[in-house]
Backbone of each chain as nested JSON, in Angstrom:
{
  "chains": [
    {"id": "A", "residues": [
      {"number": 1, "name": "UNK", "atoms": {"N": [0.847, -1.199, 0.0], "CA": [0.0, 0.0, 0.0], "C": [0.882, 1.248, 0.0]}},
      {"number": 2, "name": "UNK", "atoms": {"N": [0.647, 2.073, -0.969], "CA": [1.46, 3.277, -1.132], "C": [0.716, 4.487, -0.582]}},
      {"number": 3, "name": "UNK", "atoms": {"N": [1.424, 5.278, 0.205], "CA": [0.814, 6.509, 0.712], "C": [1.25, 7.697, -0.133]}},
      {"number": 4, "name": "UNK", "atoms": {"N": [0.272, 8.491, -0.49], "CA": [0.549, 9.645, -1.348], "C": [-0.093, 10.888, -0.738]}},
      {"number": 5, "name": "UNK", "atoms": {"N": [0.642, 11.97, -0.674], "CA": [0.084, 13.253, -0.248], "C": [-0.103, 14.151, -1.465]}},
      {"number": 6, "name": "UNK", "atoms": {"N": [-1.299, 14.696, -1.586], "CA": [-1.57, 15.642, -2.674], "C": [-1.85, 17.012, -2.051]}},
      {"number": 7, "name": "UNK", "atoms": {"N": [-1.18, 18.02, -2.574], "CA": [-1.357, 19.39, -2.087], "C": [-2.014, 20.207, -3.183]}},
      {"number": 8, "name": "UNK", "atoms": {"N": [-3.15, 20.777, -2.87], "CA": [-3.862, 21.581, -3.863], "C": [-3.893, 23.023, -3.372]}},
      {"number": 9, "name": "UNK", "atoms": {"N": [-3.4, 23.927, -4.202], "CA": [-3.342, 25.343, -3.799], "C": [-3.975, 26.218, -4.871]}},
      {"number": 10, "name": "UNK", "atoms": {"N": [-4.534, 27.312, -4.437], "CA": [-5.079, 28.274, -5.389], "C": [-3.945, 28.887, -6.194]}},
      {"number": 11, "name": "UNK", "atoms": {"N": [-4.184, 29.131, -7.473], "CA": [-3.188, 29.821, -8.268], "C": [-2.939, 31.213, -7.704]}},
      {"number": 12, "name": "UNK", "atoms": {"N": [-1.726, 31.699, -7.922], "CA": [-1.292, 32.973, -7.326], "C": [-2.235, 34.134, -7.661]}},
      {"number": 13, "name": "UNK", "atoms": {"N": [-2.755, 34.125, -8.89], "CA": [-3.568, 35.266, -9.334], "C": [-5.012, 35.178, -8.844]}},
      {"number": 14, "name": "UNK", "atoms": {"N": [-5.36, 34.092, -8.174], "CA": [-6.739, 33.929, -7.691], "C": [-6.851, 34.471, -6.261]}},
      {"number": 15, "name": "UNK", "atoms": {"N": [-7.875, 35.264, -6.027], "CA": [-8.102, 35.818, -4.697], "C": [-8.469, 34.692, -3.729]}},
      {"number": 16, "name": "UNK", "atoms": {"N": [-7.766, 34.647, -2.619], "CA": [-7.996, 33.584, -1.637], "C": [-8.822, 34.154, -0.475]}},
      {"number": 17, "name": "UNK", "atoms": {"N": [-10.144, 34.074, -0.622], "CA": [-11.041, 34.695, 0.363], "C": [-10.868, 34.058, 1.747]}},
      {"number": 18, "name": "UNK", "atoms": {"N": [-10.762, 32.736, 1.769], "CA": [-10.598, 32.031, 3.048], "C": [-9.299, 32.455, 3.738]}},
      {"number": 19, "name": "UNK", "atoms": {"N": [-8.253, 32.558, 2.935], "CA": [-6.969, 32.978, 3.478], "C": [-7.03, 34.393, 4.046]}},
      {"number": 20, "name": "UNK", "atoms": {"N": [-7.733, 35.272, 3.362], "CA": [-7.844, 36.658, 3.832], "C": [-8.598, 36.736, 5.161]}},
      {"number": 21, "name": "UNK", "atoms": {"N": [-9.651, 35.935, 5.273], "CA": [-10.432, 35.919, 6.514], "C": [-9.564, 35.437, 7.68]}},
      {"number": 22, "name": "UNK", "atoms": {"N": [-8.785, 34.404, 7.419], "CA": [-7.921, 33.884, 8.481], "C": [-6.846, 34.903, 8.848]}},
      {"number": 23, "name": "UNK", "atoms": {"N": [-6.288, 35.574, 7.847], "CA": [-5.262, 36.572, 8.15], "C": [-5.835, 37.681, 9.022]}},
      {"number": 24, "name": "UNK", "atoms": {"N": [-7.059, 38.079, 8.701], "CA": [-7.723, 39.117, 9.485], "C": [-7.911, 38.649, 10.935]}},
      {"number": 25, "name": "UNK", "atoms": {"N": [-8.357, 37.428, 11.066], "CA": [-8.583, 36.875, 12.419], "C": [-7.269, 36.807, 13.193]}},
      {"number": 26, "name": "UNK", "atoms": {"N": [-6.196, 36.427, 12.506], "CA": [-4.885, 36.341, 13.158], "C": [-4.452, 37.729, 13.647]}},
      {"number": 27, "name": "UNK", "atoms": {"N": [-4.677, 38.734, 12.81], "CA": [-4.295, 40.094, 13.214], "C": [-5.142, 40.561, 14.392]}},
      {"number": 28, "name": "UNK", "atoms": {"N": [-6.403, 40.168, 14.368], "CA": [-7.303, 40.604, 15.445], "C": [-6.894, 40.048, 16.807]}},
      {"number": 29, "name": "UNK", "atoms": {"N": [-6.291, 38.875, 16.822], "CA": [-5.848, 38.367, 18.126], "C": [-4.409, 38.797, 18.42]}},
      {"number": 30, "name": "UNK", "atoms": {"N": [-3.914, 39.745, 17.644], "CA": [-2.686, 40.419, 18.045], "C": [-1.407, 40.002, 17.345]}},
      {"number": 31, "name": "UNK", "atoms": {"N": [-1.499, 39.13, 16.365], "CA": [-0.282, 38.736, 15.653], "C": [-0.173, 39.551, 14.372]}},
      {"number": 32, "name": "UNK", "atoms": {"N": [0.556, 40.642, 14.476], "CA": [0.667, 41.575, 13.356], "C": [1.682, 41.101, 12.323]}},
      {"number": 33, "name": "UNK", "atoms": {"N": [2.469, 40.124, 12.679], "CA": [3.592, 39.741, 11.813], "C": [3.268, 38.626, 10.821]}},
      {"number": 34, "name": "UNK", "atoms": {"N": [1.994, 38.225, 10.737], "CA": [1.616, 37.232, 9.731], "C": [1.094, 37.98, 8.509]}},
      {"number": 35, "name": "UNK", "atoms": {"N": [1.878, 37.96, 7.434], "CA": [1.592, 38.833, 6.298], "C": [0.767, 38.195, 5.207]}},
      {"number": 36, "name": "UNK", "atoms": {"N": [0.852, 36.889, 5.11], "CA": [0.041, 36.256, 4.085], "C": [-0.421, 34.894, 4.561]}},
      {"number": 37, "name": "UNK", "atoms": {"N": [-1.658, 34.577, 4.195], "CA": [-2.208, 33.265, 4.492], "C": [-2.839, 32.752, 3.206]}},
      {"number": 38, "name": "UNK", "atoms": {"N": [-2.389, 31.587, 2.77], "CA": [-3.003, 30.967, 1.589], "C": [-3.593, 29.641, 2.03]}},
      {"number": 39, "name": "UNK", "atoms": {"N": [-4.823, 29.437, 1.624], "CA": [-5.566, 28.29, 2.123], "C": [-5.693, 27.234, 1.032]}},
      {"number": 40, "name": "UNK", "atoms": {"N": [-5.266, 26.035, 1.316], "CA": [-5.334, 24.976, 0.324], "C": [-5.843, 23.665, 0.891]}},
      {"number": 41, "name": "UNK", "atoms": {"N": [-5.747, 22.628, 0.076], "CA": [-6.227, 21.31, 0.483], "C": [-5.059, 20.337, 0.574]}},
      {"number": 42, "name": "UNK", "atoms": {"N": [-5.211, 19.424, 1.488], "CA": [-4.182, 18.419, 1.736], "C": [-4.887, 17.066, 1.727]}},
      {"number": 43, "name": "UNK", "atoms": {"N": [-4.625, 16.268, 0.712], "CA": [-5.363, 15.021, 0.544], "C": [-4.408, 13.841, 0.642]}},
      {"number": 44, "name": "UNK", "atoms": {"N": [-4.722, 12.938, 1.55], "CA": [-3.88, 11.755, 1.736], "C": [-4.554, 10.549, 1.085]}},
      {"number": 45, "name": "UNK", "atoms": {"N": [-3.825, 9.893, 0.201], "CA": [-4.37, 8.722, -0.483], "C": [-3.615, 7.472, -0.06]}},
      {"number": 46, "name": "UNK", "atoms": {"N": [-4.334, 6.373, 0.009], "CA": [-3.673, 5.076, 0.149], "C": [-4.006, 4.255, -1.082]}},
      {"number": 47, "name": "UNK", "atoms": {"N": [-2.961, 3.91, -1.81], "CA": [-3.144, 3.286, -3.119], "C": [-2.503, 1.906, -3.139]}},
      {"number": 48, "name": "UNK", "atoms": {"N": [-3.266, 0.946, -3.648], "CA": [-2.721, -0.395, -3.83], "C": [-1.885, -0.383, -5.103]}},
      {"number": 49, "name": "UNK", "atoms": {"N": [-0.57, -0.517, -4.943], "CA": [0.317, -0.394, -6.106], "C": [0.846, -1.743, -6.592]}},
      {"number": 50, "name": "UNK", "atoms": {"N": [0.188, -2.797, -6.148], "CA": [0.567, -4.142, -6.598], "C": [0.435, -4.224, -8.115]}},
      {"number": 51, "name": "UNK", "atoms": {"N": [1.381, -4.848, -8.754], "CA": [1.347, -5.062, -10.214], "C": [1.345, -3.767, -11.025]}},
      {"number": 52, "name": "UNK", "atoms": {"N": [1.761, -2.669, -10.412], "CA": [1.84, -1.423, -11.176], "C": [3.233, -0.827, -11.028]}},
      {"number": 53, "name": "UNK", "atoms": {"N": [3.697, -0.25, -12.102], "CA": [5.0, 0.413, -12.033], "C": [4.826, 1.793, -11.413]}},
      {"number": 54, "name": "UNK", "atoms": {"N": [5.941, 2.361, -10.975], "CA": [5.884, 3.702, -10.39], "C": [5.354, 4.69, -11.43]}},
      {"number": 55, "name": "UNK", "atoms": {"N": [5.762, 4.474, -12.657], "CA": [5.298, 5.315, -13.779], "C": [3.767, 5.298, -13.883]}},
      {"number": 56, "name": "UNK", "atoms": {"N": [3.201, 4.105, -13.832], "CA": [1.738, 3.964, -13.953], "C": [1.021, 4.639, -12.781]}},
      {"number": 57, "name": "UNK", "atoms": {"N": [1.581, 4.434, -11.594], "CA": [0.973, 5.034, -10.401], "C": [1.015, 6.555, -10.498]}},
      {"number": 58, "name": "UNK", "atoms": {"N": [2.139, 7.077, -10.939], "CA": [2.262, 8.534, -11.062], "C": [1.243, 9.082, -12.056]}},
      {"number": 59, "name": "UNK", "atoms": {"N": [1.083, 8.364, -13.164], "CA": [0.106, 8.778, -14.162], "C": [-1.292, 8.791, -13.567]}},
      {"number": 60, "name": "UNK", "atoms": {"N": [-1.569, 7.767, -12.775], "CA": [-2.888, 7.641, -12.145], "C": [-3.143, 8.813, -11.179]}},
      {"number": 61, "name": "UNK", "atoms": {"N": [-2.148, 9.121, -10.348], "CA": [-2.329, 10.211, -9.378], "C": [-2.471, 11.547, -10.11]}},
      {"number": 62, "name": "UNK", "atoms": {"N": [-1.687, 11.701, -11.164], "CA": [-1.792, 12.911, -11.976], "C": [-3.207, 13.075, -12.514]}},
      {"number": 63, "name": "UNK", "atoms": {"N": [-3.722, 12.006, -13.036], "CA": [-5.07, 12.038, -13.606], "C": [-6.108, 12.378, -12.546]}},
      {"number": 64, "name": "UNK", "atoms": {"N": [-6.031, 11.702, -11.41], "CA": [-6.999, 11.933, -10.335], "C": [-6.888, 13.359, -9.788]}},
      {"number": 65, "name": "UNK", "atoms": {"N": [-5.657, 13.835, -9.641], "CA": [-5.462, 15.188, -9.115], "C": [-6.068, 16.21, -10.053]}},
      {"number": 66, "name": "UNK", "atoms": {"N": [-5.884, 15.977, -11.339], "CA": [-6.365, 16.926, -12.341], "C": [-7.879, 16.87, -12.493]}},
      {"number": 67, "name": "UNK", "atoms": {"N": [-8.443, 15.674, -12.453], "CA": [-9.868, 15.511, -12.765], "C": [-10.767, 15.629, -11.535]}},
      {"number": 68, "name": "UNK", "atoms": {"N": [-10.255, 15.189, -10.397], "CA": [-11.14, 15.092, -9.228], "C": [-10.708, 15.951, -8.049]}},
      {"number": 69, "name": "UNK", "atoms": {"N": [-9.426, 16.006, -7.796], "CA": [-8.976, 16.627, -6.546], "C": [-8.778, 18.13, -6.669]}},
      {"number": 70, "name": "UNK", "atoms": {"N": [-8.583, 18.59, -7.888], "CA": [-8.374, 20.029, -8.049], "C": [-9.241, 20.561, -9.178]}},
      {"number": 71, "name": "UNK", "atoms": {"N": [-9.353, 21.846, -9.217], "CA": [-9.995, 22.532, -10.329], "C": [-8.894, 23.261, -11.101]}},
      {"number": 72, "name": "UNK", "atoms": {"N": [-8.479, 22.687, -12.225], "CA": [-7.299, 23.226, -12.924], "C": [-7.461, 24.669, -13.393]}},
      {"number": 73, "name": "UNK", "atoms": {"N": [-8.684, 25.171, -13.435], "CA": [-8.867, 26.577, -13.821], "C": [-8.311, 27.534, -12.774]}},
      {"number": 74, "name": "UNK", "atoms": {"N": [-8.442, 27.138, -11.525], "CA": [-8.044, 28.07, -10.463], "C": [-7.017, 27.488, -9.494]}},
      {"number": 75, "name": "UNK", "atoms": {"N": [-6.736, 26.192, -9.624], "CA": [-5.841, 25.567, -8.639], "C": [-4.66, 24.852, -9.294]}},
      {"number": 76, "name": "UNK", "atoms": {"N": [-3.582, 24.79, -8.54], "CA": [-2.444, 23.943, -8.89], "C": [-2.397, 22.769, -7.918]}},
      {"number": 77, "name": "UNK", "atoms": {"N": [-1.733, 21.721, -8.336], "CA": [-1.512, 20.626, -7.389], "C": [-0.089, 20.108, -7.538]}},
      {"number": 78, "name": "UNK", "atoms": {"N": [0.356, 19.497, -6.465], "CA": [1.579, 18.696, -6.555], "C": [1.384, 17.518, -5.615]}},
      {"number": 79, "name": "UNK", "atoms": {"N": [2.11, 16.458, -5.86], "CA": [1.954, 15.308, -4.966], "C": [3.298, 14.691, -4.659]}},
      {"number": 80, "name": "UNK", "atoms": {"N": [3.364, 13.961, -3.573], "CA": [4.576, 13.215, -3.248], "C": [4.204, 11.876, -2.662]}},
      {"number": 81, "name": "UNK", "atoms": {"N": [4.974, 10.893, -3.02], "CA": [4.793, 9.566, -2.44], "C": [5.554, 9.55, -1.129]}},
      {"number": 82, "name": "UNK", "atoms": {"N": [4.856, 9.196, -0.06], "CA": [5.501, 9.322, 1.244], "C": [5.82, 7.973, 1.888]}},
      {"number": 83, "name": "UNK", "atoms": {"N": [5.691, 6.909, 1.138], "CA": [6.1, 5.626, 1.704], "C": [5.026, 4.584, 1.608]}},
      {"number": 84, "name": "UNK", "atoms": {"N": [5.387, 3.428, 2.105], "CA": [4.481, 2.265, 1.991], "C": [3.75, 2.064, 3.301]}}
    ]},
    {"id": "B", "residues": [
      {"number": 1, "name": "UNK", "atoms": {"N": [11.371, 37.16, 5.826], "CA": [10.032, 36.568, 5.8], "C": [10.158, 35.044, 5.826]}},
      {"number": 2, "name": "UNK", "atoms": {"N": [9.493, 34.471, 6.771], "CA": [9.575, 33.02, 6.934], "C": [8.333, 32.363, 6.349]}},
      {"number": 3, "name": "UNK", "atoms": {"N": [8.534, 31.304, 5.586], "CA": [7.393, 30.564, 5.043], "C": [7.132, 29.327, 5.89]}},
      {"number": 4, "name": "UNK", "atoms": {"N": [5.885, 29.147, 6.218], "CA": [5.508, 28.018, 7.075], "C": [4.331, 27.289, 6.442]}},
      {"number": 5, "name": "UNK", "atoms": {"N": [4.417, 25.97, 6.381], "CA": [3.288, 25.157, 5.93], "C": [2.633, 24.493, 7.134]}},
      {"number": 6, "name": "UNK", "atoms": {"N": [1.321, 24.641, 7.226], "CA": [0.584, 23.969, 8.299], "C": [-0.342, 22.937, 7.656]}},
      {"number": 7, "name": "UNK", "atoms": {"N": [-0.305, 21.716, 8.179], "CA": [-1.141, 20.636, 7.676], "C": [-2.151, 20.276, 8.75]}},
      {"number": 8, "name": "UNK", "atoms": {"N": [-3.42, 20.372, 8.412], "CA": [-4.469, 20.055, 9.386], "C": [-5.222, 18.827, 8.88]}},
      {"number": 9, "name": "UNK", "atoms": {"N": [-5.283, 17.804, 9.709], "CA": [-5.941, 16.555, 9.295], "C": [-6.966, 16.136, 10.34]}},
      {"number": 10, "name": "UNK", "atoms": {"N": [-7.998, 15.477, 9.885], "CA": [-8.982, 14.937, 10.822], "C": [-8.347, 13.834, 11.647]}},
      {"number": 11, "name": "UNK", "atoms": {"N": [-8.727, 13.762, 12.92], "CA": [-8.241, 12.654, 13.746], "C": [-8.723, 11.328, 13.161]}},
      {"number": 12, "name": "UNK", "atoms": {"N": [-7.927, 10.295, 13.394], "CA": [-8.206, 8.978, 12.806], "C": [-9.626, 8.485, 13.102]}},
      {"number": 13, "name": "UNK", "atoms": {"N": [-10.081, 8.755, 14.319], "CA": [-11.373, 8.194, 14.728], "C": [-12.566, 9.003, 14.212]}},
      {"number": 14, "name": "UNK", "atoms": {"N": [-12.297, 10.114, 13.54], "CA": [-13.379, 10.959, 13.03], "C": [-13.725, 10.55, 11.599]}},
      {"number": 15, "name": "UNK", "atoms": {"N": [-15.003, 10.375, 11.351], "CA": [-15.454, 10.018, 10.008], "C": [-15.161, 11.168, 9.036]}},
      {"number": 16, "name": "UNK", "atoms": {"N": [-14.511, 10.842, 7.945], "CA": [-14.133, 11.855, 6.968], "C": [-15.107, 11.783, 5.787]}},
      {"number": 17, "name": "UNK", "atoms": {"N": [-16.203, 12.526, 5.893], "CA": [-17.262, 12.45, 4.881], "C": [-16.748, 12.887, 3.509]}},
      {"number": 18, "name": "UNK", "atoms": {"N": [-15.988, 13.981, 3.489], "CA": [-15.451, 14.488, 2.225], "C": [-14.536, 13.45, 1.561]}},
      {"number": 19, "name": "UNK", "atoms": {"N": [-13.702, 12.84, 2.391], "CA": [-12.796, 11.81, 1.882], "C": [-13.56, 10.627, 1.3]}},
      {"number": 20, "name": "UNK", "atoms": {"N": [-14.645, 10.237, 1.967], "CA": [-15.439, 9.096, 1.475], "C": [-16.083, 9.408, 0.127]}},
      {"number": 21, "name": "UNK", "atoms": {"N": [-16.582, 10.631, -0.002], "CA": [-17.216, 11.031, -1.268], "C": [-16.191, 10.986, -2.402]}},
      {"number": 22, "name": "UNK", "atoms": {"N": [-14.996, 11.492, -2.113], "CA": [-13.959, 11.488, -3.146], "C": [-13.554, 10.054, -3.506]}},
      {"number": 23, "name": "UNK", "atoms": {"N": [-13.439, 9.203, -2.482], "CA": [-13.065, 7.818, -2.76], "C": [-14.096, 7.15, -3.667]}},
      {"number": 24, "name": "UNK", "atoms": {"N": [-15.365, 7.427, -3.374], "CA": [-16.448, 6.865, -4.184], "C": [-16.331, 7.358, -5.631]}},
      {"number": 25, "name": "UNK", "atoms": {"N": [-16.089, 8.655, -5.776], "CA": [-15.962, 9.225, -7.125], "C": [-14.782, 8.6, -7.868]}},
      {"number": 26, "name": "UNK", "atoms": {"N": [-13.687, 8.387, -7.144], "CA": [-12.506, 7.771, -7.765], "C": [-12.833, 6.37, -8.256]}},
      {"number": 27, "name": "UNK", "atoms": {"N": [-13.559, 5.609, -7.428], "CA": [-13.912, 4.241, -7.831], "C": [-14.849, 4.267, -9.033]}},
      {"number": 28, "name": "UNK", "atoms": {"N": [-15.746, 5.258, -9.051], "CA": [-16.706, 5.331, -10.15], "C": [-16.042, 5.593, -11.496]}},
      {"number": 29, "name": "UNK", "atoms": {"N": [-14.91, 6.288, -11.483], "CA": [-14.252, 6.483, -12.771], "C": [-13.219, 5.383, -13.038]}},
      {"number": 30, "name": "UNK", "atoms": {"N": [-13.303, 4.323, -12.258], "CA": [-12.578, 3.118, -12.635], "C": [-11.285, 2.82, -11.895]}},
      {"number": 31, "name": "UNK", "atoms": {"N": [-10.94, 3.626, -10.913], "CA": [-9.712, 3.339, -10.161], "C": [-10.059, 2.6, -8.873]}},
      {"number": 32, "name": "UNK", "atoms": {"N": [-9.989, 1.274, -8.966], "CA": [-10.411, 0.435, -7.85], "C": [-9.324, 0.318, -6.784]}},
      {"number": 33, "name": "UNK", "atoms": {"N": [-8.136, 0.776, -7.117], "CA": [-7.005, 0.529, -6.219], "C": [-6.731, 1.668, -5.227]}},
      {"number": 34, "name": "UNK", "atoms": {"N": [-7.62, 2.656, -5.176], "CA": [-7.453, 3.706, -4.167], "C": [-8.315, 3.339, -2.957]}},
      {"number": 35, "name": "UNK", "atoms": {"N": [-7.66, 2.974, -1.886], "CA": [-8.383, 2.388, -0.763], "C": [-8.784, 3.372, 0.312]}},
      {"number": 36, "name": "UNK", "atoms": {"N": [-8.047, 4.426, 0.423], "CA": [-8.447, 5.392, 1.432], "C": [-8.127, 6.799, 0.956]}},
      {"number": 37, "name": "UNK", "atoms": {"N": [-9.038, 7.698, 1.29], "CA": [-8.834, 9.113, 0.986], "C": [-9.136, 9.888, 2.266]}},
      {"number": 38, "name": "UNK", "atoms": {"N": [-8.162, 10.659, 2.717], "CA": [-8.401, 11.524, 3.883], "C": [-8.219, 12.96, 3.434]}},
      {"number": 39, "name": "UNK", "atoms": {"N": [-9.181, 13.762, 3.806], "CA": [-9.226, 15.12, 3.306], "C": [-8.816, 16.101, 4.39]}},
      {"number": 40, "name": "UNK", "atoms": {"N": [-7.821, 16.912, 4.126], "CA": [-7.366, 17.856, 5.134], "C": [-7.108, 19.238, 4.56]}},
      {"number": 41, "name": "UNK", "atoms": {"N": [-6.516, 20.08, 5.384], "CA": [-6.245, 21.46, 4.973], "C": [-4.741, 21.704, 4.918]}},
      {"number": 42, "name": "UNK", "atoms": {"N": [-4.376, 22.565, 4.016], "CA": [-2.967, 22.885, 3.796], "C": [-2.879, 24.407, 3.804]}},
      {"number": 43, "name": "UNK", "atoms": {"N": [-2.277, 24.962, 4.827], "CA": [-2.271, 26.414, 4.982], "C": [-0.838, 26.932, 4.915]}},
      {"number": 44, "name": "UNK", "atoms": {"N": [-0.624, 27.874, 4.022], "CA": [0.711, 28.452, 3.863], "C": [0.738, 29.843, 4.5]}},
      {"number": 45, "name": "UNK", "atoms": {"N": [1.669, 30.041, 5.406], "CA": [1.793, 31.322, 6.09], "C": [3.091, 32.005, 5.692]}},
      {"number": 46, "name": "UNK", "atoms": {"N": [3.037, 33.315, 5.637], "CA": [4.273, 34.093, 5.507], "C": [4.385, 34.968, 6.736]}},
      {"number": 47, "name": "UNK", "atoms": {"N": [5.429, 34.73, 7.497], "CA": [5.562, 35.378, 8.8], "C": [6.821, 36.236, 8.841]}},
      {"number": 48, "name": "UNK", "atoms": {"N": [6.643, 37.44, 9.329], "CA": [7.792, 38.313, 9.536], "C": [8.468, 37.876, 10.839]}},
      {"number": 49, "name": "UNK", "atoms": {"N": [9.664, 37.311, 10.716], "CA": [10.331, 36.755, 11.896], "C": [11.47, 37.646, 12.406]}},
      {"number": 50, "name": "UNK", "atoms": {"N": [11.439, 38.889, 11.952], "CA": [12.453, 39.844, 12.424], "C": [12.338, 39.983, 13.938]}},
      {"number": 51, "name": "UNK", "atoms": {"N": [13.474, 40.065, 14.602], "CA": [13.516, 40.261, 16.063], "C": [12.828, 39.152, 16.863]}},
      {"number": 52, "name": "UNK", "atoms": {"N": [12.639, 37.995, 16.254], "CA": [12.045, 36.9, 17.011], "C": [12.936, 35.671, 16.89]}},
      {"number": 53, "name": "UNK", "atoms": {"N": [13.042, 34.941, 17.98], "CA": [13.807, 33.702, 17.94], "C": [12.965, 32.603, 17.295]}},
      {"number": 54, "name": "UNK", "atoms": {"N": [13.628, 31.542, 16.877], "CA": [12.917, 30.411, 16.29], "C": [11.92, 29.843, 17.304]}},
      {"number": 55, "name": "UNK", "atoms": {"N": [12.353, 29.814, 18.531], "CA": [11.508, 29.349, 19.65], "C": [10.193, 30.143, 19.713]}},
      {"number": 56, "name": "UNK", "atoms": {"N": [10.31, 31.466, 19.669], "CA": [9.123, 32.33, 19.738], "C": [8.2, 32.113, 18.546]}},
      {"number": 57, "name": "UNK", "atoms": {"N": [8.819, 32.008, 17.371], "CA": [8.014, 31.798, 16.158], "C": [7.261, 30.476, 16.245]}},
      {"number": 58, "name": "UNK", "atoms": {"N": [7.959, 29.441, 16.713], "CA": [7.31, 28.133, 16.824], "C": [6.124, 28.189, 17.781]}},
      {"number": 59, "name": "UNK", "atoms": {"N": [6.312, 28.899, 18.897], "CA": [5.243, 29.052, 19.873], "C": [4.048, 29.756, 19.235]}},
      {"number": 60, "name": "UNK", "atoms": {"N": [4.361, 30.783, 18.449], "CA": [3.308, 31.554, 17.784], "C": [2.518, 30.671, 16.805]}},
      {"number": 61, "name": "UNK", "atoms": {"N": [3.231, 29.904, 15.992], "CA": [2.542, 29.049, 15.009], "C": [1.719, 27.984, 15.726]}},
      {"number": 62, "name": "UNK", "atoms": {"N": [2.282, 27.452, 16.793], "CA": [1.562, 26.468, 17.604], "C": [0.249, 27.056, 18.105]}},
      {"number": 63, "name": "UNK", "atoms": {"N": [0.332, 28.252, 18.608], "CA": [-0.847, 28.91, 19.153], "C": [-1.891, 29.141, 18.064]}},
      {"number": 64, "name": "UNK", "atoms": {"N": [-1.436, 29.691, 16.938], "CA": [-2.368, 29.978, 15.834], "C": [-2.99, 28.691, 15.282]}},
      {"number": 65, "name": "UNK", "atoms": {"N": [-2.176, 27.643, 15.162], "CA": [-2.685, 26.375, 14.635], "C": [-3.755, 25.817, 15.558]}},
      {"number": 66, "name": "UNK", "atoms": {"N": [-3.504, 25.926, 16.846], "CA": [-4.427, 25.365, 17.831], "C": [-5.701, 26.194, 17.941]}},
      {"number": 67, "name": "UNK", "atoms": {"N": [-5.565, 27.513, 17.898], "CA": [-6.715, 28.384, 18.167], "C": [-7.509, 28.739, 16.919]}},
      {"number": 68, "name": "UNK", "atoms": {"N": [-6.826, 28.857, 15.787], "CA": [-7.512, 29.389, 14.6], "C": [-7.557, 28.416, 13.426]}},
      {"number": 69, "name": "UNK", "atoms": {"N": [-6.461, 27.714, 13.211], "CA": [-6.371, 26.943, 11.971], "C": [-6.968, 25.551, 12.086]}},
      {"number": 70, "name": "UNK", "atoms": {"N": [-7.072, 25.049, 13.31], "CA": [-7.638, 23.709, 13.47], "C": [-8.678, 23.707, 14.578]}},
      {"number": 71, "name": "UNK", "atoms": {"N": [-9.46, 22.668, 14.586], "CA": [-10.384, 22.419, 15.685], "C": [-9.834, 21.236, 16.481]}},
      {"number": 72, "name": "UNK", "atoms": {"N": [-9.217, 21.512, 17.621], "CA": [-8.5, 20.457, 18.34], "C": [-9.389, 19.296, 18.806]}},
      {"number": 73, "name": "UNK", "atoms": {"N": [-10.691, 19.5, 18.8], "CA": [-11.579, 18.392, 19.173], "C": [-11.572, 17.283, 18.136]}},
      {"number": 74, "name": "UNK", "atoms": {"N": [-11.437, 17.672, 16.883], "CA": [-11.546, 16.664, 15.824], "C": [-10.344, 16.634, 14.879]}},
      {"number": 75, "name": "UNK", "atoms": {"N": [-9.435, 17.597, 15.03], "CA": [-8.325, 17.671, 14.077], "C": [-6.956, 17.68, 14.772]}},
      {"number": 76, "name": "UNK", "atoms": {"N": [-5.995, 17.182, 14.045], "CA": [-4.591, 17.321, 14.427], "C": [-3.922, 18.289, 13.462]}},
      {"number": 77, "name": "UNK", "atoms": {"N": [-2.814, 18.864, 13.911], "CA": [-2.049, 19.68, 12.974], "C": [-0.573, 19.394, 13.156]}},
      {"number": 78, "name": "UNK", "atoms": {"N": [0.165, 19.68, 12.111], "CA": [1.617, 19.742, 12.225], "C": [2.077, 20.858, 11.293]}},
      {"number": 79, "name": "UNK", "atoms": {"N": [3.244, 21.402, 11.562], "CA": [3.719, 22.454, 10.679], "C": [5.201, 22.292, 10.424]}},
      {"number": 80, "name": "UNK", "atoms": {"N": [5.641, 22.892, 9.35], "CA": [7.074, 22.897, 9.056], "C": [7.457, 24.245, 8.463]}},
      {"number": 81, "name": "UNK", "atoms": {"N": [8.625, 24.698, 8.856], "CA": [9.155, 25.917, 8.274], "C": [9.863, 25.52, 6.989]}},
      {"number": 82, "name": "UNK", "atoms": {"N": [9.478, 26.173, 5.898], "CA": [10.0, 25.733, 4.611], "C": [10.979, 26.719, 3.993]}},
      {"number": 83, "name": "UNK", "atoms": {"N": [11.376, 27.702, 4.757], "CA": [12.407, 28.597, 4.216], "C": [12.008, 30.041, 4.28]}},
      {"number": 84, "name": "UNK", "atoms": {"N": [12.92, 30.854, 3.808], "CA": [12.743, 32.306, 3.884], "C": [12.254, 32.822, 2.549]}}
    ]}
  ]
}
């Protein structure tokens, strides 16, 4: 069983409303030194990689990240395999 | 300026409804080998660390993660400093 972490983040040019709200809240409780907050998704997958090459698995995660886990119009993703 | 990544995940014993929906969707498009999906948050902070020790910054991130970025009743968090 392969563990994979997928990180989905809003593209730089997209306004991050959730991040702005959190930054405001952080400032309100007195932390003036937090200048930017970007809010994203962190998805952990457990994949059965039996009988599949690393190449095939990577292709599969790429496909899933693009089609299901992110919205390519406004988000970027990256993933890393973190072990068995 | 210090960059910090905070990862917020549901505790193991908490039902992850979002993760289950995604897993179902993944199976529906034909990927039977994805056995678990856990859905979490990925928050990127930019912190002005001038005049602060690493110790102080860590305490600050700990506090913010506990009070604002996560719900300690149902979520865990971890963070890492990823550079300047």
